[in-house]
C-alpha positions as CSV (number, residue, x, y, z in Angstrom):
1,M,-9.1,72.0,31.2
2,R,-11.5,72.6,28.3
3,M,-10.4,75.1,25.7
4,S,-13.1,77.6,24.6
5,R,-14.3,77.0,21.0
6,W,-13.2,79.9,18.4
7,K,-16.0,82.0,17.1
8,R,-16.0,83.6,13.8
9,Q,-15.8,87.1,13.8
10,G,-18.1,89.4,12.0
11,S,-17.0,92.5,10.5
12,K,-18.7,95.7,9.0
13,R,-19.2,95.8,5.3
14,R,-16.3,97.4,3.7
15,S,-14.4,97.7,0.2
16,I,-14.2,94.3,-1.3
17,Y,-11.1,95.2,-3.3
18,A,-9.3,96.9,-0.2
19,S,-10.1,93.7,1.8
20,L,-8.6,91.3,-1.0
21,V,-5.5,93.5,-1.1
22,A,-5.0,93.4,2.6
23,L,-5.6,89.6,2.7
24,A,-3.2,89.3,-0.2
25,L,-0.7,91.3,1.9
26,L,-0.9,89.1,4.8
27,L,-0.6,86.0,2.8
28,V,2.5,87.1,0.9
29,V,4.4,88.2,3.8
30,S,3.6,85.0,5.5
31,L,5.8,83.2,3.0
32,P,8.5,81.3,4.8
33,A,12.0,82.5,4.3
34,T,13.1,78.8,3.5
35,A,11.2,75.9,2.3
36,L,9.3,73.6,4.4
37,S,11.2,70.4,4.7
38,K,9.5,67.3,3.5
39,P,9.8,63.7,3.4
40,T,11.7,62.6,0.7
41,A,9.6,62.3,-2.7
42,T,11.7,61.4,-5.9
43,K,9.9,61.4,-9.2
44,T,10.4,58.2,-11.1
45,N,12.3,58.4,-14.6
46,M,9.3,59.4,-16.6
47,P,8.0,62.6,-18.3
48,Y,4.4,63.6,-17.2
49,G,2.0,60.9,-18.5
50,W,4.7,59.1,-19.8
51,G,5.0,61.7,-22.6
52,D,1.2,61.6,-23.1
53,E,-1.2,64.0,-21.6
54,G,-4.0,61.9,-22.0
55,N,-2.7,59.7,-19.4
56,S,-4.3,62.1,-16.7
57,F,-4.8,59.8,-13.8
58,S,-2.8,57.1,-12.3
59,W,-5.9,55.4,-11.5
60,S,-4.6,52.2,-10.0
61,M,-1.5,50.6,-8.6
62,A,-0.1,47.1,-7.6
63,W,3.4,45.8,-6.4
64,Y,3.4,42.3,-8.3
65,N,6.4,40.0,-8.6
66,G,9.0,42.8,-7.6
67,K,7.7,45.7,-10.1
68,L,5.3,48.5,-9.7
69,Y,2.1,48.3,-12.1
70,V,0.2,51.5,-13.1
71,G,-3.4,51.6,-14.8
72,T,-4.2,54.9,-16.2
73,G,-7.5,56.8,-16.7
74,R,-7.6,58.7,-20.0
75,Y,-8.6,62.2,-20.6
76,T,-10.7,62.2,-17.4
77,S,-11.5,65.7,-17.2
78,C,-12.7,65.8,-21.1
79,F,-14.7,62.7,-20.4
80,S,-16.2,63.9,-17.2
81,S,-17.4,67.2,-19.0
82,A,-19.0,64.8,-21.8
83,T,-20.6,62.8,-19.0
84,Y,-22.1,66.2,-17.5
85,D,-23.5,67.1,-21.0
86,F,-25.0,63.5,-21.3
87,Y,-26.9,64.1,-18.0
88,D,-27.9,67.8,-19.0
89,I,-25.9,68.9,-15.9
90,A,-23.7,71.2,-17.7
91,P,-22.7,71.8,-21.5
92,Y,-19.7,70.0,-22.7
93,S,-16.8,72.3,-22.6
94,T,-13.5,72.5,-24.5
95,N,-11.5,74.1,-21.5
96,P,-13.4,72.2,-18.5
97,A,-10.3,73.0,-16.0
98,P,-7.0,75.5,-16.0
99,G,-4.9,74.5,-18.7
100,V,-7.2,71.6,-20.1
101,T,-8.1,71.5,-23.7
102,C,-10.4,69.2,-24.8
103,P,-11.6,68.7,-28.8
104,P,-15.0,69.8,-30.1
105,D,-16.1,66.5,-30.4
106,W,-15.2,64.3,-27.1
107,M,-15.3,61.2,-29.4
108,D,-12.0,62.2,-31.0
109,L,-10.1,61.7,-27.9
110,D,-7.9,58.8,-27.8
111,L,-9.3,57.0,-24.7
112,R,-7.3,53.8,-24.9
113,A,-6.2,53.1,-21.1
114,E,-2.7,52.0,-20.4
115,I,-0.9,49.7,-18.2
116,W,2.7,50.7,-17.2
117,Q,5.5,48.5,-15.7
118,Y,8.3,50.1,-13.5
119,T,11.3,48.3,-12.5
120,P,13.1,50.0,-9.6
121,E,16.5,48.3,-10.0
122,T,16.9,50.0,-13.6
123,N,14.4,53.1,-12.8
124,T,12.8,52.1,-16.1
125,W,9.3,52.2,-17.3
126,L,7.7,50.0,-20.0
127,R,4.3,50.0,-21.4
128,V,2.9,46.6,-21.2
129,Y,-0.7,46.9,-22.3
130,Q,-2.8,49.4,-24.1
131,S,-6.7,48.9,-24.6
132,P,-7.9,47.8,-27.9
133,T,-10.7,49.5,-29.8
134,V,-14.1,48.6,-31.1
135,P,-16.4,50.5,-33.8
136,N,-18.0,53.4,-32.2
137,P,-21.6,53.0,-32.9
138,E,-22.4,56.6,-32.6
139,R,-19.6,57.7,-35.1
140,P,-19.6,55.3,-38.2
141,G,-16.1,54.7,-39.4
142,K,-14.5,55.6,-36.2
143,Q,-13.1,53.5,-33.2
144,I,-13.7,54.0,-29.5
145,A,-11.6,52.5,-26.6
146,T,-12.8,49.2,-25.0
147,D,-11.2,50.2,-21.8
148,I,-11.2,54.1,-21.0
149,A,-9.5,53.6,-17.4
150,Y,-8.1,50.8,-15.2
151,R,-9.6,51.9,-12.0
152,G,-8.5,48.9,-9.7
153,M,-5.8,46.3,-9.5
154,V,-5.7,43.1,-7.0
155,I,-3.8,40.2,-6.8
156,Y,-5.7,36.8,-6.4
157,H,-4.1,33.3,-6.5
158,G,-0.9,34.8,-7.5
159,Q,-2.2,36.7,-10.6
160,L,-2.7,40.1,-11.2
161,Y,-6.2,41.3,-12.0
162,V,-7.0,44.8,-13.5
163,L,-10.3,46.4,-13.2
164,G,-11.7,48.1,-16.4
165,V,-14.0,51.1,-17.0
166,S,-15.8,51.4,-20.3
167,A,-17.5,54.3,-22.2
168,D,-20.8,52.7,-22.2
169,E,-22.4,55.0,-19.6
170,I,-22.7,57.6,-22.2
171,V,-22.5,55.4,-25.2
172,P,-25.2,53.0,-24.2
173,E,-24.9,51.1,-27.3
174,L,-21.7,49.6,-26.0
175,Q,-23.5,48.3,-22.7
176,T,-23.9,44.7,-24.5
177,T,-21.4,44.6,-27.4
178,S,-18.5,45.9,-25.4
179,P,-19.1,45.8,-21.7
180,P,-16.4,46.8,-19.0
181,R,-13.8,44.1,-18.5
182,I,-11.5,42.2,-16.1
183,L,-7.9,41.7,-17.3
184,R,-5.7,39.1,-15.8
185,T,-1.9,38.3,-16.1
186,S,0.5,35.7,-14.4
187,D,3.7,37.4,-15.9
188,G,3.0,41.1,-16.0
189,T,3.4,41.5,-19.6
190,H,0.7,39.2,-21.2
191,F,-2.9,40.3,-20.3
192,S,-6.4,38.7,-21.3
193,A,-9.8,39.5,-20.3
194,L,-12.0,37.3,-18.4
195,N,-14.8,35.8,-20.5
196,I,-17.4,37.6,-18.3
197,A,-21.1,37.9,-20.3
198,P,-22.8,41.5,-20.1
199,Y,-24.3,41.6,-16.4
200,Q,-27.1,43.8,-15.2
201,I,-27.0,45.2,-11.6
202,L,-29.9,46.3,-9.4
203,Y,-29.5,49.9,-8.6
204,P,-31.8,52.8,-7.7
205,D,-33.0,54.9,-10.6
206,S,-32.7,58.5,-10.1
207,Q,-35.1,59.3,-12.9
208,N,-37.8,57.5,-11.4
209,N,-37.9,58.3,-7.7
210,G,-35.1,55.9,-6.9
211,Q,-37.0,52.8,-7.8
212,L,-34.7,49.7,-8.3
213,T,-34.0,49.2,-11.8
214,K,-31.4,46.8,-13.7
215,F,-28.7,48.7,-15.4
216,Y,-25.6,47.7,-17.1
217,P,-22.3,48.8,-15.3
218,M,-19.8,51.0,-16.8
219,G,-16.9,49.5,-15.0
220,Y,-15.2,47.8,-11.8
221,R,-13.8,49.9,-9.0
222,A,-13.1,48.9,-5.4
223,Y,-12.0,45.2,-4.7
224,A,-11.3,42.6,-2.0
225,V,-10.1,39.2,-1.5
226,F,-11.9,37.3,1.2
227,N,-12.2,33.9,2.2
228,D,-10.4,32.8,-0.9
229,Q,-13.0,34.7,-3.2
230,L,-12.6,37.6,-5.2
231,Y,-15.0,40.7,-4.8
232,V,-15.3,43.6,-6.8
233,T,-17.9,46.6,-6.8
234,A,-19.5,47.7,-10.3
235,P,-20.4,51.4,-10.6
236,R,-23.2,52.3,-12.8
237,S,-21.7,55.8,-13.5
238,L,-18.1,57.4,-13.4
239,T,-19.0,58.5,-9.9
240,G,-17.8,55.4,-8.6
241,D,-20.4,53.7,-6.1
242,G,-22.3,50.5,-7.0
243,P,-23.3,47.2,-5.8
244,L,-20.8,44.4,-4.4
245,L,-20.4,41.6,-6.6
246,R,-18.7,38.1,-6.3
247,V,-16.8,37.1,-9.1
248,N,-17.4,33.3,-9.2
249,D,-14.5,31.0,-10.7
250,P,-12.4,33.9,-11.9
251,E,-9.7,31.3,-13.0
252,G,-12.2,29.1,-15.2
253,P,-13.2,29.6,-18.7
254,N,-16.5,31.3,-18.1
255,P,-16.4,33.2,-14.7
256,T,-19.9,34.8,-13.6
257,L,-20.7,37.6,-11.3
258,T,-23.5,37.5,-8.4
259,Q,-24.7,41.0,-6.8
260,I,-24.6,40.2,-3.1
261,T,-25.7,43.7,-1.7
262,P,-29.0,45.0,-1.8
263,G,-29.9,47.3,-4.7
264,N,-30.1,50.3,-2.5
265,M,-26.9,49.7,-0.9
266,Q,-24.3,51.8,-2.9
267,V,-20.9,50.9,-2.0
268,F,-17.7,53.2,-2.6
269,E,-14.9,51.4,-1.0
270,L,-14.0,47.8,0.4
271,E,-11.6,46.5,3.1
272,T,-11.0,43.2,4.7
273,F,-10.9,43.8,8.6
274,N,-11.7,41.9,11.7
275,N,-12.4,38.6,9.6
276,Q,-15.2,40.4,7.6
277,I,-15.7,42.7,4.6
278,Y,-16.1,46.2,5.4
279,L,-18.0,48.5,3.0
280,G,-17.8,52.1,2.6
281,G,-20.8,53.6,1.1
282,A,-22.7,56.6,0.0
283,N,-26.2,57.9,0.5
284,K,-27.4,61.3,-0.9
285,A,-30.3,61.5,1.5
286,T,-28.8,60.4,4.7
287,G,-25.1,60.5,4.5
288,Y,-22.2,57.9,4.4
289,F,-22.1,54.6,6.1
290,V,-19.8,51.8,6.9
291,A,-21.3,48.3,7.2
292,R,-19.5,44.8,7.5
293,T,-20.5,41.4,6.3
294,D,-19.0,37.7,6.5
295,A,-20.2,37.6,2.7
296,V,-21.7,34.0,3.4
297,G,-24.1,33.0,0.5
298,D,-25.8,35.1,-2.1
299,N,-27.9,37.2,0.5
300,P,-25.5,37.8,3.2
301,T,-26.3,39.7,6.5
302,Y,-24.9,43.2,6.8
303,T,-24.6,45.0,10.2
304,M,-24.4,48.8,10.0
305,V,-21.5,49.9,12.0
306,V,-21.6,53.8,11.0
307,Q,-24.8,55.4,9.3
308,N,-26.1,58.5,8.9
309,G,-22.9,60.3,7.9
310,A,-21.4,59.6,11.4
311,G,-23.8,61.8,12.8
312,R,-23.6,64.4,10.3
313,G,-26.5,63.4,8.0
314,A,-26.5,64.4,4.2
315,S,-23.8,66.9,4.5
316,V,-21.3,64.2,4.4
317,N,-22.8,61.6,2.3
318,S,-19.9,59.3,0.8
319,V,-17.0,57.6,1.8
320,V,-14.1,57.9,-0.4
321,S,-11.2,55.9,1.0
322,M,-10.6,53.1,3.6
323,H,-7.4,51.6,5.0
324,V,-6.6,49.2,7.8
325,Y,-3.5,50.4,10.0
326,N,-2.7,49.3,13.6
327,D,-5.5,46.9,13.7
328,Q,-8.1,49.6,13.1
329,L,-10.1,50.6,9.9
330,F,-9.5,54.5,9.0
331,V,-12.4,55.7,6.8
332,G,-12.2,59.0,5.1
333,A,-15.5,60.5,3.7
334,S,-16.7,63.6,2.0
335,G,-19.6,65.8,1.2
336,W,-19.1,65.9,-2.7
337,Y,-22.4,64.5,-3.7
338,A,-23.9,67.7,-1.7
339,G,-23.5,71.5,-1.8
340,T,-20.7,71.2,0.9
341,R,-17.4,69.8,0.4
342,A,-16.3,68.8,3.9
343,S,-13.9,66.0,4.3
344,E,-13.4,63.9,7.7
345,L,-11.6,60.7,8.9
346,I,-13.0,58.5,11.3
347,V,-11.4,55.2,12.9
348,V,-13.5,52.0,13.4
349,R,-12.6,49.4,15.8
350,A,-13.4,45.7,16.0
351,D,-16.1,46.1,18.5
352,D,-18.0,48.5,16.3
353,S,-17.0,51.6,18.4
354,W,-15.6,54.4,16.3
355,D,-13.9,57.9,16.9
356,L,-13.6,61.0,15.0
357,V,-10.1,61.8,14.0
358,V,-10.3,64.6,11.7
359,G,-13.7,66.7,11.1
360,G,-16.4,68.8,12.9
361,A,-17.9,67.9,16.2
362,R,-21.2,66.6,16.6
363,Q,-23.6,64.5,18.6
364,T,-24.0,61.0,17.6
365,D,-25.6,57.8,18.9
366,Q,-22.5,57.0,20.6
367,G,-22.5,60.2,22.5
368,L,-20.5,63.7,21.6
369,K,-17.7,63.0,19.0
370,E,-14.7,65.5,18.8
371,P,-11.7,65.3,16.7
372,I,-9.0,63.3,18.3
373,S,-6.2,65.1,16.2
374,G,-7.8,68.6,17.1
375,F,-8.5,69.2,13.3
376,G,-11.5,70.1,11.9
377,D,-12.8,69.2,8.4
378,G,-10.1,68.9,5.6
379,F,-7.3,69.3,8.3
380,G,-8.3,72.9,8.6
381,N,-7.8,73.4,4.8
382,P,-11.2,74.0,3.0
383,F,-9.6,73.1,-0.5
384,N,-9.1,69.4,0.8
385,V,-12.2,68.2,-0.9
386,H,-11.5,64.4,-0.6
387,F,-9.3,62.4,1.7
388,W,-8.7,60.4,-1.5
389,R,-6.4,57.6,-0.6
390,M,-4.6,56.1,2.4
391,E,-1.6,53.7,2.7
392,D,0.7,52.6,5.1
393,S,4.4,52.4,4.5
394,Q,7.4,51.6,7.0
395,G,5.0,51.9,10.1
396,E,3.4,55.3,9.0
397,L,0.0,55.9,7.8
398,Y,-0.2,58.3,4.9
399,L,-3.2,60.1,3.8
400,G,-3.4,62.1,0.3
401,T,-5.9,64.5,-0.6
402,N,-7.8,66.1,-3.6
403,D,-7.0,69.6,-3.3
404,A,-9.1,71.9,-5.4
405,S,-7.3,75.0,-5.1
406,W,-5.7,75.0,-8.4
407,L,-8.9,75.5,-10.1
408,L,-8.7,79.0,-9.2
409,A,-5.2,79.5,-11.1
410,R,-7.1,81.2,-13.8
411,Y,-8.1,83.9,-11.6
412,P,-5.0,86.5,-11.2
413,L,-6.2,87.7,-7.7
414,A,-6.7,84.2,-6.4
415,N,-3.2,83.5,-7.6
416,R,-1.8,86.1,-5.3
417,L,-3.8,85.0,-2.5
418,L,-3.5,81.1,-2.8
419,S,-0.8,80.1,-5.3
420,W,1.7,78.8,-2.5
421,Q,-0.4,76.1,-1.8
422,Y,-1.7,74.7,-5.4
423,G,-1.2,70.9,-5.6
424,F,-2.3,68.1,-3.5
425,D,-1.6,67.6,0.3
426,E,0.0,64.7,1.7
427,Y,-0.2,64.0,5.6
428,Y,1.4,60.9,7.5
429,S,1.1,59.8,11.2
430,P,2.8,57.4,13.1
431,D,-0.2,56.5,15.1
432,G,-3.1,57.7,13.2
433,F,-3.8,60.6,15.5
434,T,-0.8,62.8,15.5
435,W,-0.3,64.2,12.0
436,F,2.4,65.8,10.1
437,Q,2.3,67.3,6.7
438,A,4.5,65.9,4.1
439,T,3.6,68.3,1.5
440,H,1.1,71.2,0.8
441,N,1.8,71.8,-2.9
442,A,2.5,68.4,-4.4
443,F,6.1,68.2,-3.4
444,D,6.7,71.7,-4.8
445,D,6.1,70.5,-8.2
446,S,3.7,71.3,-10.8
447,F,0.6,72.5,-9.1
448,Y,-1.4,70.6,-11.8
449,N,-0.9,67.7,-9.5
450,F,-4.2,68.2,-7.8
451,G,-4.9,65.1,-6.2
452,V,-3.0,61.9,-5.0
453,R,-5.2,59.2,-6.6
454,T,-3.3,56.1,-5.6
455,M,-0.6,54.9,-3.4
456,I,0.9,51.4,-3.1
457,A,3.7,50.3,-0.4
458,S,6.6,48.0,-1.7
459,P,8.7,46.1,0.8
460,S,11.1,49.0,1.0
461,T,9.2,52.4,0.0
462,M,6.1,53.8,-1.2
463,Y,4.9,54.7,-4.9
464,L,2.4,57.6,-5.1
465,G,0.4,58.3,-8.4
466,S,-1.0,61.8,-9.1
467,A,-4.3,63.0,-10.5
468,N,-3.2,65.7,-13.3
469,A,-5.6,66.6,-15.9
470,T,-3.6,69.1,-17.7
471,Q,0.0,67.7,-18.1
472,G,-0.6,64.0,-17.3
473,T,0.1,62.0,-14.3
474,M,3.3,61.6,-12.4
475,V,4.5,58.8,-10.2
476,W,6.8,59.6,-7.0
477,Q,8.9,57.3,-4.9
478,V,8.3,58.4,-1.4
479,D,11.1,57.2,1.1
480,G,10.1,55.6,4.3
481,P,9.8,57.4,7.9
482,T,13.4,56.0,8.8
483,T,15.0,58.4,6.3
484,A,12.4,61.0,6.0
485,A,9.0,61.1,7.6
486,T,9.9,61.2,11.3
487,S,13.5,61.3,11.7
488,N,14.4,63.7,14.3
489,A,11.0,65.2,14.2
490,L,9.1,66.1,17.3
491,S,5.8,64.3,17.7
492,S,4.5,65.9,20.8
493,V,3.6,69.5,19.9
494,E,0.5,70.7,21.1
495,A,-0.9,74.2,21.2
496,D,-3.6,75.6,23.7
497,V,-5.4,78.8,24.2
498,I,-4.2,80.6,27.8
499,N,-4.9,84.0,29.0
500,Q,-1.7,85.2,27.7
501,G,-2.1,83.9,24.1
502,T,-1.4,80.6,22.7
503,A,0.9,78.0,24.7
504,V,3.0,75.9,22.4
505,T,4.4,72.9,24.3
506,W,6.6,69.9,23.4
507,D,8.8,67.2,24.6
508,A,12.9,67.8,24.8
509,A,14.7,66.5,22.1
510,L,18.1,65.1,22.7
511,G,21.0,67.3,21.4
512,A,18.8,70.2,20.9
513,I,20.4,73.6,20.9
514,R,17.2,75.4,20.7
515,Y,13.8,75.2,18.9
516,H,12.1,77.1,16.0
517,I,8.5,77.7,16.1
518,Y,6.5,78.3,13.2
519,R,3.0,79.6,12.6
520,A,0.3,79.6,9.7
521,D,-2.5,82.3,10.4
522,Y,-5.9,81.9,8.9
523,V,-8.1,84.5,7.7
524,S,-11.7,84.3,7.8
525,N,-13.7,84.7,4.2
526,R,-16.0,87.3,6.1
527,A,-13.1,89.6,6.2
528,V,-13.3,89.9,2.3
529,N,-17.2,89.8,2.2
530,A,-17.1,86.6,0.0
531,V,-20.2,85.9,-1.9
532,P,-21.7,82.2,-1.3
533,A,-21.3,79.5,-3.9
534,Q,-24.3,78.4,-5.9
535,R,-22.9,75.4,-7.4
536,P,-19.2,73.6,-7.5
537,V,-16.8,74.6,-10.2
538,G,-15.6,72.0,-13.0
539,D,-16.1,68.5,-12.2
540,M,-18.0,66.8,-9.6
541,N,-16.4,63.5,-10.1
542,F,-12.6,64.5,-10.1
543,V,-12.3,68.1,-8.9
544,D,-15.1,68.8,-6.4
545,A,-14.2,72.5,-6.0
546,P,-15.8,74.1,-3.0
547,F,-16.0,77.6,-4.6
548,Q,-18.0,79.0,-7.0
549,P,-16.4,82.1,-9.0
550,T,-18.6,84.9,-9.3
551,Q,-19.2,88.0,-11.7
552,D,-18.4,90.3,-8.4
553,I,-15.6,88.4,-6.8
554,P,-13.8,85.8,-9.2
555,G,-12.9,82.8,-7.0
556,A,-14.9,83.9,-4.0
557,P,-15.2,81.3,-1.4
558,A,-18.4,80.2,0.3
559,P,-19.3,81.6,3.9
560,D,-17.7,80.3,7.0
561,I,-14.6,79.4,5.5
562,W,-11.0,79.8,6.9
563,L,-8.2,80.3,4.4
564,P,-4.9,79.1,5.5
565,A,-1.7,81.3,4.7
566,A,1.9,79.9,4.6
567,F,3.9,79.1,7.5
568,H,6.5,81.8,9.0
569,E,8.9,81.4,12.0
570,I,7.5,83.6,14.8
571,A,10.3,82.7,17.6
572,T,13.2,80.6,18.7
573,T,13.7,79.3,22.3
574,T,15.7,77.1,24.4
575,Q,12.9,76.1,26.3
576,T,10.2,73.4,25.9
577,N,7.4,75.9,25.6
578,Y,6.7,79.0,24.1
579,I,3.9,81.6,24.9
580,D,2.8,83.2,21.5
581,R,1.6,86.5,22.8
582,S,1.0,87.8,19.4
583,A,-1.9,85.5,18.9
584,T,-5.1,87.3,18.7
585,P,-7.9,86.1,21.0
586,G,-10.5,84.0,19.0
587,G,-7.8,83.5,16.1
588,H,-7.2,80.4,14.0
589,Y,-3.6,79.2,13.7
590,V,-1.6,76.1,13.1
591,Y,2.0,75.6,14.8
592,Y,4.8,73.3,14.3
593,V,8.2,73.1,15.8
594,Q,11.7,72.3,14.5
595,V,14.8,71.3,16.5
596,E,18.0,72.7,15.7
597,Y,21.2,70.9,16.5
598,A,24.9,71.6,16.3
599,R,26.0,73.5,13.3
600,G,22.7,74.7,12.5
601,Q,21.2,71.4,11.5
602,L,17.5,71.3,11.7
603,S,15.0,68.4,12.3
604,Q,12.1,67.7,10.2
605,P,8.9,69.8,11.0
606,S,7.1,68.5,14.0
607,N,3.5,67.1,14.0
608,L,0.8,70.0,13.1
609,A,-0.9,71.6,16.0
610,P,-4.1,73.5,15.4
611,V,-5.5,76.5,17.5
612,P,-8.1,76.5,18.8
613,S,-7.7,72.4,19.0
614,Q,-11.1,70.8,18.6
615,S,-9.9,67.7,20.3
616,P,-12.0,66.4,23.0
617,P,-11.2,67.4,26.8
618,V,-9.2,65.0,28.9
619,S,-9.5,64.6,32.6
620,F,-8.1,62.5,35.3
621,E,-11.5,61.1,36.1
622,G,-12.2,60.4,32.2
623,I,-8.8,58.6,31.6
624,G,-9.4,56.5,34.9
625,Q,-12.6,55.2,33.4
626,Q,-10.8,54.7,30.2
627,V,-8.1,52.5,32.0
628,R,-10.6,50.5,33.6
629,D,-12.4,50.1,29.9
630,V,-9.3,49.0,28.2
631,M,-8.7,46.5,31.1
632,S,-12.5,44.8,30.7
633,Q,-11.5,44.7,26.8
634,G,-8.5,42.6,27.5
635,E,-6.1,45.2,25.9
636,L,-4.6,45.8,29.2
637,S,-3.7,43.3,31.7
638,Q,-5.2,43.4,35.2
639,Y,-1.6,44.0,36.6
640,D,-0.6,46.6,34.3
641,G,-4.0,48.4,34.4
642,A,-3.9,48.6,38.3
643,R,-0.2,50.3,37.8
644,V,-1.4,52.8,35.3
645,L,-4.2,53.7,37.8
646,N,-1.9,53.8,40.7
647,W,0.3,56.2,38.7
648,L,-2.7,58.3,37.7
649,N,-3.9,58.6,41.2
650,Q,-0.6,60.0,42.4
651,A,-0.4,62.5,39.5
652,Q,-4.0,63.8,40.2
653,A,-2.7,64.3,44.1
654,S,0.4,65.9,42.9
655,A,-1.5,68.4,40.7
656,A,-3.9,69.0,43.2
657,K,-1.0,70.3,45.4
658,G,0.4,72.3,42.6
659,N,3.4,70.1,42.3
660,V,3.3,70.1,38.1
661,L,6.9,68.4,38.0
662,M,5.9,65.5,40.3
663,A,2.4,65.1,38.6
664,Q,4.1,64.8,35.1
665,A,6.7,62.3,36.0
666,S,3.7,60.2,37.5
667,L,1.9,60.6,34.3
668,R,4.9,59.5,32.2
669,R,5.3,56.3,34.2
670,A,1.6,55.6,33.3
671,E,2.3,56.4,29.7
672,T,5.2,54.1,29.6
673,I,3.3,50.9,31.1
674,A,0.5,51.4,28.8
675,G,2.7,52.0,25.8
676,N,4.1,48.4,26.4
677,R,1.1,47.3,24.9
678,R,0.6,49.6,21.8
679,A,-2.5,48.3,19.8
680,G,-6.1,49.3,19.5
681,A,-7.7,50.9,22.5
682,T,-4.4,51.4,24.3
683,D,-3.1,53.6,21.5
684,D,-5.9,56.0,22.5
685,L,-5.2,55.6,26.1
686,V,-1.4,56.7,25.7
687,L,-2.4,59.5,23.5
688,N,-4.7,60.6,26.3
689,L,-2.3,60.2,29.0
690,Q,0.2,62.3,27.0
691,R,-2.3,65.1,26.4
692,L,-3.0,65.1,30.2
693,E,0.4,65.4,31.1
694,R,0.7,68.4,28.4
695,Q,-2.3,69.7,30.2
696,V,-0.6,69.6,33.6
697,R,2.3,71.2,32.1
698,L,0.0,74.2,30.9
699,S,-1.4,74.9,34.2
700,G,2.1,75.8,35.4
701,L,2.4,78.0,32.4
702,S,-0.8,79.5,33.0
703,Q,0.0,81.1,36.3
704,P,0.6,85.0,36.8
705,G,3.9,86.2,35.6
706,S,4.7,82.9,33.7
C-alpha cells in the first residue's frame, strides 16, 4: 500500500492581514492544555554564560578524568557581524540579533575564550583557563585575545587537547605573530600551547576563480584519533570547513602539521568508522559529500561514499554533524551555504550503502531514496536549519538542532504565531529511525537558546551546551533513557492516510487504561501569501535564518513552507488505533500518543508520526528480497533467514485471504527472529517488518464500516 503524496494547496489571493490573523488564531487555540512531557533536563549550577554574556557558545565539550570540560566561544554574533563587514557582505551591526548589543568598535569586545570545569559530585563549576592577549596591531595601545574560541576537545594518549580559534581571519596581521593554537593538559587545570609554527594550508581562493592558494588558517575545528595519530581540520574562515591535517609528534617539543587532503576538498566533520577516517565535507557547487580514507602516508587515497549532496546537488551542500551509532554512521547535512536552509539526515553503512533518514525524497545513483523516518527536511520544521550535533547516551541517539525561529522575536505578529516554539529542538531515537521529541523550545527555558552546539556523554548521563548569543550559554544535564527518554513510551505509533481520514495505530501497552491522541496541524505559508526571501536574516555562520523580513510582511517565510502549530489532544480511546476523521484530505499533520495508566498517570509521549509519511513503501516481495540480502551479507544466518522467510510467506497467504490477525501474528514471529540479531542491516529489516505488520492492520481498518 503506497500512500499518496501530499499536494500543496493553492488559494485565491486575499487580505494579508486577515490571513495572518486567521493563522494566529489557529496556532493559539492549538496550544496544549498541559505541557508536553520531556526527558529530564536539569540546568547545571551556573548562571547564563557563567555570569558573562560574552560566553555565548559552549563550543566544545569533553568528559575527562571524571569531570566535564567546556570551551567557550566569545561574542560569536558580534564577531560574525564583524566578519560580514570584513568581507563586504553586510555592514557591521551593533544589534545583529534579538537582544544582542555590540559595541560600535568590535575590537572593544573582550574576546578571551574560556575553559570551564564541572564536578558532578559537588555540582560546582571552576574556570580553569582564560585566553591570554597580545597587542592589537590595528589598535595601538589595545590588546586582543589570542584565542577567541575553543572549538574542539579531544583526548589523546591520556591528555586533553583543546582546539583554538584566532581572530586572524579579519585581523590578518596576527596570522604569523599570533597563529591559532592547540592547548594540552594532563591534569585539567594547567594548560600549555603546543609549539606549532605558523602553517599555511592549500585552499580554494574564492576571489580568484577558486584557484588553490596558500592561506593561514584561523583555527582548528574537527578532530579524530586514528591508528594512534591525531588529526584535525584547519578552517580558513569562521564558517568551519578546511583541509585535514595530521599533527605530527603532538607530545614532542616541536610538533608539526601535514595537510593530507587535496586543496579542493573542504572538510567539515570527522568520524572514525569501519577502521577508517570518514570525512564530511562541503561543496558549494555540487553539494555535500562523505569520503573515507585509511590515512596512510602524506597523500592517502580517498573513496567517495556519498557525493553531489546525496542526490540533491547544491541545494544541500555542507555536512554539519556526524556520529557513529549502532555500527552505522549518521550524517547531518544542511543547505546553509545556499539560499535554501534544508536540513537532512542520512545513514551510511560499512559497505558504502546509505539510506535517507530525514529529508526530501530524490533519485540517486543508488536508486530512489525516501526518508525512512517518514519526515521531510528538518523533521518537518523549516526553522531547523542545522542538525547541529549528535551524541548517544544510554543506548539512545540524540540529535540537537539550530532553530532559527527566535530571530523573528523582534516582530510582534511573528511572536503571536510562533513564540511557543522559539528555542532549539532536541530529538532522540532508540534505533536511529524512529524519533521522539525531547523538546521543541529549549526545555521550556529561555528562547534565546537557539542551538544545541555541543553534547557529550559521561558514563551515567549526558551534557548539552547551548548557543545563546544574547544571555550567554547554558549547560544542561540530560538524564538517560531509563528514567526519561523511553520510559513507558510507545515507540510503535504510525499514521497513515485512508479513505476515512488518518488512521493512527500503535502496539498495545501493558497496563494501559486508555490512550490519548495528540495532533499538531501545519499551515502552508501560501495561506498567508508570504513573500519570498531574498537573503537570509542575521548570521549565516551561526544563525542561518530561512526567512527574510520584508517591508510588507515582517517575518514572512519563503514560499513552499509548512509552519508547525503546537500539539493539542484530539481524542482518547481504549483501542490500539484511532481514525482521525477531522483530518483534511491533503493536510499535513504530526501525531503522538500517550498511555494513561491507573490513577491518571501518563507515559512519556510516543514517537512522532507524520502525515503524510514520506517513508518508502513496503511490500511482502520487497521484504523477502531484503531478507535474502541480509543473509548474503552475513547479518542473518541461513537458518534464521529461512525461518523469517517462512513466516513472511505465511503472513502473505493469510493477508491474501483477509485474515488480518493471522497475518499480523506471523509477521511478529518474523520480527522476533530477525530482532535477535539487532545490528546494521537487521535493524532496517525489523523496522520494515514492523511497518508491514501495521500496514496489514490498516487494511482491516480501511474496510467499509470500520
